[in-house]
N, CA, C, O and the ligand as a Tripos MOL2 file, in Angstrom:
@<TRIPOS>MOLECULE
protein
  245   243    62     0     0
PROTEIN
NO_CHARGES

@<TRIPOS>ATOM
      1 N          50.3130   25.6810  122.3330 N.3       1 MET1
      2 CA         49.1230   25.6160  123.3130 C.3       1 MET1
      3 C          49.0010   27.1850  124.0480 C.2       1 MET1
      4 O          49.9140   27.8380  124.5540 O.2       1 MET1
      5 N          48.0030   27.4310  123.9590 N.am      2 THR2
      6 CA         47.2530   28.9280  124.5660 C.3       2 THR2
      7 C          46.8390   28.8180  125.6110 C.2       2 THR2
      8 O          46.5140   27.7120  126.0440 O.2       2 THR2
      9 N          46.7240   29.9770  126.3500 N.am      3 GLU3
     10 CA         46.0430   30.1900  127.7850 C.3       3 GLU3
     11 C          44.5750   30.0730  127.8450 C.2       3 GLU3
     12 O          44.0050   29.9210  128.9260 O.2       3 GLU3
     13 N          43.9370   30.1400  126.7190 N.am      4 SER4
     14 CA         42.6370   30.2900  126.8780 C.3       4 SER4
     15 C          42.1510   28.8110  126.6640 C.2       4 SER4
     16 O          40.9570   28.6050  126.8790 O.2       4 SER4
     17 N          42.8740   27.8440  126.2980 N.am      5 ASP5
     18 CA         42.1760   26.5570  126.0610 C.3       5 ASP5
     19 C          43.2290   25.6530  127.2800 C.2       5 ASP5
     20 O          44.4090   25.8210  127.5870 O.2       5 ASP5
     21 N          42.2420   24.7110  127.7400 N.am      6 PHE6
     22 CA         42.8120   23.7400  128.8560 C.3       6 PHE6
     23 C          42.8160   22.4330  127.9150 C.2       6 PHE6
     24 O          42.1750   22.2020  126.8890 O.2       6 PHE6
     25 N          43.8780   21.5590  128.7050 N.am      7 SER7
     26 CA         44.0850   20.1940  127.8480 C.3       7 SER7
     27 C          43.3770   19.1050  128.9700 C.2       7 SER7
     28 O          43.3980   19.2140  130.1960 O.2       7 SER7
     29 N          42.8080   18.1270  128.2350 N.am      8 CYS8
     30 CA         42.1580   17.0240  128.6650 C.3       8 CYS8
     31 C          43.2750   16.2220  129.5510 C.2       8 CYS8
     32 O          44.3990   15.9870  129.1070 O.2       8 CYS8
     33 N          42.8550   15.8420  130.8060 N.am      9 ASP9
     34 CA         43.8190   15.0220  131.5900 C.3       9 ASP9
     35 C          43.8860   13.6670  131.4170 C.2       9 ASP9
     36 O          44.5220   12.9470  132.1870 O.2       9 ASP9
     37 N          43.1280   13.1570  130.2280 N.am     10 LEU10
     38 CA         43.2450   11.9810  129.7650 C.3      10 LEU10
     39 C          43.7510   11.5920  128.5050 C.2      10 LEU10
     40 O          44.4730   10.6170  128.2990 O.2      10 LEU10
     41 N          43.2870   12.4950  127.5790 N.am     11 CYS11
     42 CA         43.9280   12.1380  126.1390 C.3      11 CYS11
     43 C          44.6970   13.4580  125.7670 C.2      11 CYS11
     44 O          45.1170   13.5250  124.6120 O.2      11 CYS11
     45 N          44.9620   14.6530  126.7270 N.am     12 ARG12
     46 CA         45.7470   15.6190  126.3360 C.3      12 ARG12
     47 C          45.1530   16.3950  125.2070 C.2      12 ARG12
     48 O          45.9410   17.1620  124.6540 O.2      12 ARG12
     49 N          44.1190   16.3650  124.8160 N.am     13 LEU13
     50 CA         43.4660   17.1890  123.6470 C.3      13 LEU13
     51 C          42.9120   18.7510  124.3240 C.2      13 LEU13
     52 O          42.2180   18.8490  125.3350 O.2      13 LEU13
     53 N          43.3500   19.7520  123.5920 N.am     14 ALA14
     54 CA         43.0790   20.9620  124.2910 C.3      14 ALA14
     55 C          41.7620   21.3490  123.7070 C.2      14 ALA14
     56 O          41.4840   21.0100  122.5560 O.2      14 ALA14
     57 N          40.8380   22.1250  124.5310 N.am     15 GLY15
     58 CA         39.6740   22.4370  124.0530 C.3      15 GLY15
     59 C          39.2570   23.7990  124.9350 C.2      15 GLY15
     60 O          39.9800   24.2480  125.8240 O.2      15 GLY15
     61 N          38.2610   24.2500  124.6310 N.am     16 PRO16
     62 CA         37.3740   25.7620  125.3830 C.3      16 PRO16
     63 C          36.7750   25.0470  126.6000 C.2      16 PRO16
     64 O          36.6840   25.7100  127.6330 O.2      16 PRO16
     65 N          36.3710   23.8160  126.6040 N.am     17 VAL17
     66 CA         35.4830   23.2190  127.6290 C.3      17 VAL17
     67 C          35.8270   22.0130  128.2340 C.2      17 VAL17
     68 O          36.1590   21.0520  127.5410 O.2      17 VAL17
     69 N          35.7840   21.9520  129.4740 N.am     18 GLN18
     70 CA         36.4410   20.7540  130.3160 C.3      18 GLN18
     71 C          35.0500   20.2830  131.1680 C.2      18 GLN18
     72 O          34.1720   21.0480  131.5670 O.2      18 GLN18
     73 N          35.0910   18.8800  131.3290 N.am     19 TYR19
     74 CA         34.1710   18.5440  132.3660 C.3      19 TYR19
     75 C          35.0900   17.8210  133.3740 C.2      19 TYR19
     76 O          36.1390   17.2050  133.1850 O.2      19 TYR19
     77 N          34.2430   18.1310  134.7350 N.am     20 ARG20
     78 CA         34.9950   17.7480  135.9310 C.3      20 ARG20
     79 C          34.4020   16.3640  136.3320 C.2      20 ARG20
     80 O          33.1940   16.2730  136.5490 O.2      20 ARG20
     81 N          35.2760   15.2180  136.4420 N.am     21 VAL21
     82 CA         34.6080   14.0430  136.5680 C.3      21 VAL21
     83 C          35.5240   13.2290  137.5540 C.2      21 VAL21
     84 O          36.7060   13.5180  137.7450 O.2      21 VAL21
     85 N          34.8900   12.2150  138.1440 N.am     22 CYS22
     86 CA         35.8160   11.0200  138.6620 C.3      22 CYS22
     87 C          34.9830   10.0400  138.5580 C.2      22 CYS22
     88 O          33.8470   10.1450  138.0960 O.2      22 CYS22
     89 N          35.6020    8.8110  139.0700 N.am     23 SER23
     90 CA         35.0090    7.5480  139.0020 C.3      23 SER23
     91 C          35.8800    6.5470  139.8250 C.2      23 SER23
     92 O          36.9730    6.9100  140.2590 O.2      23 SER23
     93 N          35.3900    5.2640  140.0440 N.am     24 HIS24
     94 CA         36.2740    4.1350  140.5370 C.3      24 HIS24
     95 C          37.6340    4.2330  140.3730 C.2      24 HIS24
     96 O          38.5110    4.3640  141.2260 O.2      24 HIS24
     97 N          37.7080    4.1520  139.1430 N.am     25 SER25
     98 CA         39.2860    3.9690  138.3350 C.3      25 SER25
     99 C          39.8300    4.9840  138.4800 C.2      25 SER25
    100 O          41.0310    4.8970  138.7370 O.2      25 SER25
    101 N          39.2850    6.2310  138.3950 N.am     26 GLU26
    102 CA         39.9740    7.6180  138.3020 C.3      26 GLU26
    103 C          39.4250    8.3690  139.6770 C.2      26 GLU26
    104 O          38.7660    9.3980  139.5310 O.2      26 GLU26
    105 N          39.6630    7.9180  140.8710 N.am     27 PRO27
    106 CA         39.3510    8.5690  142.0920 C.3      27 PRO27
    107 C          39.5250    9.8780  142.4220 C.2      27 PRO27
    108 O          38.8170   10.3540  143.3100 O.2      27 PRO27
    109 N          40.4270   10.6180  141.8110 N.am     28 GLN28
    110 CA         40.7790   11.9060  141.7550 C.3      28 GLN28
    111 C          40.0650   12.8400  140.8600 C.2      28 GLN28
    112 O          39.8450   12.4140  139.7260 O.2      28 GLN28
    113 N          39.6620   14.0340  141.1530 N.am     29 TRP29
    114 CA         38.9740   14.5400  140.0510 C.3      29 TRP29
    115 C          39.8730   14.8470  138.9210 C.2      29 TRP29
    116 O          41.1020   14.8820  138.9750 O.2      29 TRP29
    117 N          39.0950   15.0750  137.8490 N.am     30 LYS30
    118 CA         40.1170   15.0280  136.5530 C.3      30 LYS30
    119 C          39.1450   16.2360  135.7020 C.2      30 LYS30
    120 O          37.9260   16.3310  135.8470 O.2      30 LYS30
    121 N          39.7540   16.8780  135.0400 N.am     31 PHE31
    122 CA         39.1920   17.7410  133.8130 C.3      31 PHE31
    123 C          39.2310   17.0380  132.4790 C.2      31 PHE31
    124 O          40.3190   16.9420  131.9110 O.2      31 PHE31
    125 N          38.2890   16.6070  132.0030 N.am     32 VAL32
    126 CA         38.2420   15.9550  130.5290 C.3      32 VAL32
    127 C          37.7320   16.5970  129.5420 C.2      32 VAL32
    128 O          37.1420   17.6590  129.7410 O.2      32 VAL32
    129 N          37.8750   16.0460  128.2540 N.am     33 CYS33
    130 CA         37.0590   16.5330  127.2280 C.3      33 CYS33
    131 C          35.8000   15.9880  126.9360 C.2      33 CYS33
    132 O          35.5190   14.9270  127.4930 O.2      33 CYS33
    133 N          34.8760   16.5640  126.0760 N.am     34 ARG34
    134 CA         33.6130   15.7230  125.9190 C.3      34 ARG34
    135 C          33.7910   14.1850  125.4510 C.2      34 ARG34
    136 O          32.9120   13.3580  125.6950 O.2      34 ARG34
    137 N          34.6680   13.9380  124.9430 N.am     35 THR35
    138 CA         34.7180   12.4520  124.3920 C.3      35 THR35
    139 C          35.0910   11.4130  125.6310 C.2      35 THR35
    140 O          34.5510   10.3280  125.8470 O.2      35 THR35
    141 N          36.1580   12.0350  126.3840 N.am     36 CYS36
    142 CA         36.5250   11.2690  127.5050 C.3      36 CYS36
    143 C          35.5690   11.3210  128.5650 C.2      36 CYS36
    144 O          35.5080   10.4020  129.3820 O.2      36 CYS36
    145 N          34.6330   12.5600  128.6390 N.am     37 TRP37
    146 CA         33.4840   12.5270  129.6840 C.3      37 TRP37
    147 C          32.3700   11.3370  129.2810 C.2      37 TRP37
    148 O          31.8700   10.7320  130.2290 O.2      37 TRP37
    149 N          32.0150   11.0230  128.1120 N.am     38 THR38
    150 CA         31.1460    9.9850  127.9080 C.3      38 THR38
    151 C          31.9530    8.6960  128.2780 C.2      38 THR38
    152 O          31.2830    7.7480  128.6870 O.2      38 THR38
    153 N          32.9500    8.5850  128.2080 N.am     39 ARG39
    154 CA         33.7360    7.4300  128.6720 C.3      39 ARG39
    155 C          33.8090    6.9920  130.0840 C.2      39 ARG39
    156 O          33.7460    5.8320  130.4900 O.2      39 ARG39
    157 N          33.9690    8.2170  130.8690 N.am     40 VAL40
    158 CA         34.2050    8.2150  132.3200 C.3      40 VAL40
    159 C          32.6470    8.0880  132.7530 C.2      40 VAL40
    160 O          32.3250    7.5100  133.7910 O.2      40 VAL40
    161 N          31.7920    8.6250  131.9470 N.am     41 ALA41
    162 CA         30.2710    8.5690  132.6250 C.3      41 ALA41
    163 C          29.7880    6.9030  132.8160 C.2      41 ALA41
    164 O          28.9900    6.4330  133.6280 O.2      41 ALA41
    165 N          30.4770    6.3110  131.8990 N.am     42 ALA42
    166 CA         29.9520    4.7300  131.3730 C.3      42 ALA42
    167 C          30.7610    4.0590  132.7660 C.2      42 ALA42
    168 O          30.3830    2.9330  133.0890 O.2      42 ALA42
    169 N          31.7460    4.6380  133.5160 N.am     43 GLN43
    170 CA         32.2790    3.7840  134.5770 C.3      43 GLN43
    171 C          31.6770    3.6860  135.7590 C.2      43 GLN43
    172 O          30.8890    4.5590  136.1220 O.2      43 GLN43
    173 N          31.9580    2.6390  136.5010 N.am     44 GLN44
    174 CA         30.9590    2.6110  137.9180 C.3      44 GLN44
    175 C          31.7630    3.8140  138.8400 C.2      44 GLN44
    176 O          32.9730    4.0440  138.8300 O.2      44 GLN44
    177 N          30.8570    4.4040  139.5230 N.am     45 GLY45
    178 CA         31.5020    5.3060  140.5650 C.3      45 GLY45
    179 C          31.2720    6.5760  139.9660 C.2      45 GLY45
    180 O          31.3740    7.5390  140.7260 O.2      45 GLY45
    181 N          31.0120    6.7750  138.8890 N.am     46 TYR46
    182 CA         31.0280    8.0760  138.1760 C.3      46 TYR46
    183 C          30.5030    9.0260  138.9300 C.2      46 TYR46
    184 O          29.4470    8.8000  139.5210 O.2      46 TYR46
    185 N          31.2190   10.3960  139.0550 N.am     47 ARG47
    186 CA         30.6890   11.4110  139.4420 C.3      47 ARG47
    187 C          30.9590   12.7450  138.6900 C.2      47 ARG47
    188 O          32.0570   13.0100  138.2000 O.2      47 ARG47
    189 N          29.9350   13.5180  138.6380 N.am     48 TYR48
    190 CA         30.1950   14.7420  137.8420 C.3      48 TYR48
    191 C          30.2610   16.0000  138.7660 C.2      48 TYR48
    192 O          29.4360   16.1980  139.6580 O.2      48 TYR48
    193 N          31.2170   16.7650  138.5080 N.am     49 GLY49
    194 CA         31.5600   17.9890  139.3350 C.3      49 GLY49
    195 C          31.5970   19.4210  138.6410 C.2      49 GLY49
    196 O          32.1670   20.4120  139.0990 O.2      49 GLY49
    197 N          30.9310   19.3500  137.5280 N.am     50 GLY50
    198 CA         30.6570   20.7230  136.7590 C.3      50 GLY50
    199 C          31.5950   20.9680  135.7940 C.2      50 GLY50
    200 O          32.4610   20.1050  135.6480 O.2      50 GLY50
    201 N          31.6260   21.9890  135.0660 N.am     51 THR51
    202 CA         32.4050   22.3050  133.6090 C.3      51 THR51
    203 C          33.1540   23.6080  134.0610 C.2      51 THR51
    204 O          32.7830   24.4180  134.9100 O.2      51 THR51
    205 N          34.2800   23.6250  133.3090 N.am     52 ARG52
    206 CA         35.1720   24.8710  133.2970 C.3      52 ARG52
    207 C          35.3350   25.3490  131.8820 C.2      52 ARG52
    208 O          35.6950   24.5420  131.0250 O.2      52 ARG52
    209 N          35.0770   26.6980  131.5530 N.am     53 LYS53
    210 CA         35.1890   27.1910  130.2800 C.3      53 LYS53
    211 C          36.4000   28.2870  130.3980 C.2      53 LYS53
    212 O          36.6290   29.0380  131.3460 O.2      53 LYS53
    213 N          37.0190   28.1760  129.3190 N.am     54 ALA54
    214 CA         38.4010   29.0710  129.1630 C.3      54 ALA54
    215 C          37.8380   30.6680  128.9930 C.2      54 ALA54
    216 O          38.5560   31.5710  129.4220 O.2      54 ALA54
    217 N          36.8680   30.9100  128.5190 N.am     55 ASP55
    218 CA         36.2990   32.0970  127.9460 C.3      55 ASP55
    219 C          35.2290   32.8270  129.1220 C.2      55 ASP55
    220 O          34.5290   33.8140  128.8950 O.2      55 ASP55
    221 N          35.2920   32.1520  130.2880 N.am     56 ARG56
    222 CA         34.3580   32.7940  131.3630 C.3      56 ARG56
    223 C          34.4890   34.2790  131.5450 C.2      56 ARG56
    224 O          33.6100   34.7970  132.2320 O.2      56 ARG56
    225 N          35.3280   34.9780  131.1050 N.am     57 ARG57
    226 CA         35.6410   36.2180  131.4770 C.3      57 ARG57
    227 C          35.4500   37.2770  130.2580 C.2      57 ARG57
    228 O          35.7450   38.4720  130.2340 O.2      57 ARG57
    229 N          34.8190   36.4000  129.1770 N.am     58 ARG58
    230 CA         34.4270   37.1650  127.9180 C.3      58 ARG58
    231 C          33.4740   38.3700  128.1020 C.2      58 ARG58
    232 O          32.4440   38.1590  128.7420 O.2      58 ARG58
    233 N          33.6800   39.4900  127.6600 N.am     59 ARG59
    234 CA         32.8810   40.6090  127.8020 C.3      59 ARG59
    235 C          31.5010   40.4770  126.9950 C.2      59 ARG59
    236 O          31.4120   40.0860  125.8320 O.2      59 ARG59
    237 N          30.4880   40.8560  127.7870 N.am     60 LYS60
    238 CA         29.3550   40.7740  126.8600 C.3      60 LYS60
    239 C          29.1900   41.8380  125.9950 C.2      60 LYS60
    240 O          29.7070   42.9340  126.2080 O.2      60 LYS60
    241 N          28.3680   41.5390  124.8400 N.am     61 ARG61
    242 CA         28.3260   42.8860  123.7130 C.3      61 ARG61
    243 C          26.6370   43.1010  123.7480 C.2      61 ARG61
    244 O          26.1140   43.9860  123.0720 O.2      61 ARG61
    245 ZN         39.9460   13.4670  126.3460 Zn       62 ZN62
@<TRIPOS>BOND
     1     1     2 1
     2     2     3 1
     3     3     4 2
     4     3     5 am
     5     5     6 1
     6     6     7 1
     7     7     8 2
     8     7     9 am
     9     9    10 1
    10    10    11 1
    11    11    12 2
    12    11    13 am
    13    13    14 1
    14    14    15 1
    15    15    16 2
    16    15    17 am
    17    17    18 1
    18    18    19 1
    19    19    20 2
    20    19    21 am
    21    21    22 1
    22    22    23 1
    23    23    24 2
    24    23    25 am
    25    25    26 1
    26    26    27 1
    27    27    28 2
    28    27    29 am
    29    29    30 1
    30    30    31 1
    31    31    32 2
    32    31    33 am
    33    33    34 1
    34    34    35 1
    35    35    36 2
    36    35    37 am
    37    37    38 1
    38    38    39 1
    39    39    40 2
    40    39    41 am
    41    41    42 1
    42    42    43 1
    43    43    44 2
    44    43    45 am
    45    45    46 1
    46    46    47 1
    47    47    48 2
    48    47    49 am
    49    49    50 1
    50    50    51 1
    51    51    52 2
    52    51    53 am
    53    53    54 1
    54    54    55 1
    55    55    56 2
    56    55    57 am
    57    57    58 1
    58    58    59 1
    59    59    60 2
    60    59    61 am
    61    61    62 1
    62    62    63 1
    63    63    64 2
    64    63    65 am
    65    65    66 1
    66    66    67 1
    67    67    68 2
    68    67    69 am
    69    69    70 1
    70    70    71 1
    71    71    72 2
    72    71    73 am
    73    73    74 1
    74    74    75 1
    75    75    76 2
    76    75    77 am
    77    77    78 1
    78    78    79 1
    79    79    80 2
    80    79    81 am
    81    81    82 1
    82    82    83 1
    83    83    84 2
    84    83    85 am
    85    85    86 1
    86    86    87 1
    87    87    88 2
    88    87    89 am
    89    89    90 1
    90    90    91 1
    91    91    92 2
    92    91    93 am
    93    93    94 1
    94    94    95 1
    95    95    96 2
    96    95    97 am
    97    97    98 1
    98    98    99 1
    99    99   100 2
   100    99   101 am
   101   101   102 1
   102   102   103 1
   103   103   104 2
   104   103   105 am
   105   105   106 1
   106   106   107 1
   107   107   108 2
   108   107   109 am
   109   109   110 1
   110   110   111 1
   111   111   112 2
   112   111   113 am
   113   113   114 1
   114   114   115 1
   115   115   116 2
   116   115   117 am
   117   117   118 1
   118   118   119 1
   119   119   120 2
   120   119   121 am
   121   121   122 1
   122   122   123 1
   123   123   124 2
   124   123   125 am
   125   125   126 1
   126   126   127 1
   127   127   128 2
   128   127   129 am
   129   129   130 1
   130   130   131 1
   131   131   132 2
   132   131   133 am
   133   133   134 1
   134   134   135 1
   135   135   136 2
   136   135   137 am
   137   137   138 1
   138   138   139 1
   139   139   140 2
   140   139   141 am
   141   141   142 1
   142   142   143 1
   143   143   144 2
   144   143   145 am
   145   145   146 1
   146   146   147 1
   147   147   148 2
   148   147   149 am
   149   149   150 1
   150   150   151 1
   151   151   152 2
   152   151   153 am
   153   153   154 1
   154   154   155 1
   155   155   156 2
   156   155   157 am
   157   157   158 1
   158   158   159 1
   159   159   160 2
   160   159   161 am
   161   161   162 1
   162   162   163 1
   163   163   164 2
   164   163   165 am
   165   165   166 1
   166   166   167 1
   167   167   168 2
   168   167   169 am
   169   169   170 1
   170   170   171 1
   171   171   172 2
   172   171   173 am
   173   173   174 1
   174   174   175 1
   175   175   176 2
   176   175   177 am
   177   177   178 1
   178   178   179 1
   179   179   180 2
   180   179   181 am
   181   181   182 1
   182   182   183 1
   183   183   184 2
   184   183   185 am
   185   185   186 1
   186   186   187 1
   187   187   188 2
   188   187   189 am
   189   189   190 1
   190   190   191 1
   191   191   192 2
   192   191   193 am
   193   193   194 1
   194   194   195 1
   195   195   196 2
   196   195   197 am
   197   197   198 1
   198   198   199 1
   199   199   200 2
   200   199   201 am
   201   201   202 1
   202   202   203 1
   203   203   204 2
   204   203   205 am
   205   205   206 1
   206   206   207 1
   207   207   208 2
   208   207   209 am
   209   209   210 1
   210   210   211 1
   211   211   212 2
   212   211   213 am
   213   213   214 1
   214   214   215 1
   215   215   216 2
   216   215   217 am
   217   217   218 1
   218   218   219 1
   219   219   220 2
   220   219   221 am
   221   221   222 1
   222   222   223 1
   223   223   224 2
   224   223   225 am
   225   225   226 1
   226   226   227 1
   227   227   228 2
   228   227   229 am
   229   229   230 1
   230   230   231 1
   231   231   232 2
   232   231   233 am
   233   233   234 1
   234   234   235 1
   235   235   236 2
   236   235   237 am
   237   237   238 1
   238   238   239 1
   239   239   240 2
   240   239   241 am
   241   241   242 1
   242   242   243 1
   243   243   244 2
@<TRIPOS>SUBSTRUCTURE
     1 MET1         2 RESIDUE 1 A MET
     2 THR2         6 RESIDUE 1 A THR
     3 GLU3        10 RESIDUE 1 A GLU
     4 SER4        14 RESIDUE 1 A SER
     5 ASP5        18 RESIDUE 1 A ASP
     6 PHE6        22 RESIDUE 1 A PHE
     7 SER7        26 RESIDUE 1 A SER
     8 CYS8        30 RESIDUE 1 A CYS
     9 ASP9        34 RESIDUE 1 A ASP
    10 LEU10       38 RESIDUE 1 A LEU
    11 CYS11       42 RESIDUE 1 A CYS
    12 ARG12       46 RESIDUE 1 A ARG
    13 LEU13       50 RESIDUE 1 A LEU
    14 ALA14       54 RESIDUE 1 A ALA
    15 GLY15       58 RESIDUE 1 A GLY
    16 PRO16       62 RESIDUE 1 A PRO
    17 VAL17       66 RESIDUE 1 A VAL
    18 GLN18       70 RESIDUE 1 A GLN
    19 TYR19       74 RESIDUE 1 A TYR
    20 ARG20       78 RESIDUE 1 A ARG
    21 VAL21       82 RESIDUE 1 A VAL
    22 CYS22       86 RESIDUE 1 A CYS
    23 SER23       90 RESIDUE 1 A SER
    24 HIS24       94 RESIDUE 1 A HIS
    25 SER25       98 RESIDUE 1 A SER
    26 GLU26      102 RESIDUE 1 A GLU
    27 PRO27      106 RESIDUE 1 A PRO
    28 GLN28      110 RESIDUE 1 A GLN
    29 TRP29      114 RESIDUE 1 A TRP
    30 LYS30      118 RESIDUE 1 A LYS
    31 PHE31      122 RESIDUE 1 A PHE
    32 VAL32      126 RESIDUE 1 A VAL
    33 CYS33      130 RESIDUE 1 A CYS
    34 ARG34      134 RESIDUE 1 A ARG
    35 THR35      138 RESIDUE 1 A THR
    36 CYS36      142 RESIDUE 1 A CYS
    37 TRP37      146 RESIDUE 1 A TRP
    38 THR38      150 RESIDUE 1 A THR
    39 ARG39      154 RESIDUE 1 A ARG
    40 VAL40      158 RESIDUE 1 A VAL
    41 ALA41      162 RESIDUE 1 A ALA
    42 ALA42      166 RESIDUE 1 A ALA
    43 GLN43      170 RESIDUE 1 A GLN
    44 GLN44      174 RESIDUE 1 A GLN
    45 GLY45      178 RESIDUE 1 A GLY
    46 TYR46      182 RESIDUE 1 A TYR
    47 ARG47      186 RESIDUE 1 A ARG
    48 TYR48      190 RESIDUE 1 A TYR
    49 GLY49      194 RESIDUE 1 A GLY
    50 GLY50      198 RESIDUE 1 A GLY
    51 THR51      202 RESIDUE 1 A THR
    52 ARG52      206 RESIDUE 1 A ARG
    53 LYS53      210 RESIDUE 1 A LYS
    54 ALA54      214 RESIDUE 1 A ALA
    55 ASP55      218 RESIDUE 1 A ASP
    56 ARG56      222 RESIDUE 1 A ARG
    57 ARG57      226 RESIDUE 1 A ARG
    58 ARG58      230 RESIDUE 1 A ARG
    59 ARG59      234 RESIDUE 1 A ARG
    60 LYS60      238 RESIDUE 1 A LYS
    61 ARG61      242 RESIDUE 1 A ARG
    62 ZN62       245 GROUP 0 **** ****
């Protein structure tokens, strides 16, 4: 596991981008991968809180 990747709170899959979501069944904010995001988005009470990226400090070329 590298520091540049986060892992999904639901399936533990690591990736460079996570989506911040919550729903009625997941009342606490979670960071999830794109696959789990679409699953949570289909639930009742779904809310979207933004994205986070591992390489946000990457230098511009
Ligand atoms: Zn996931």
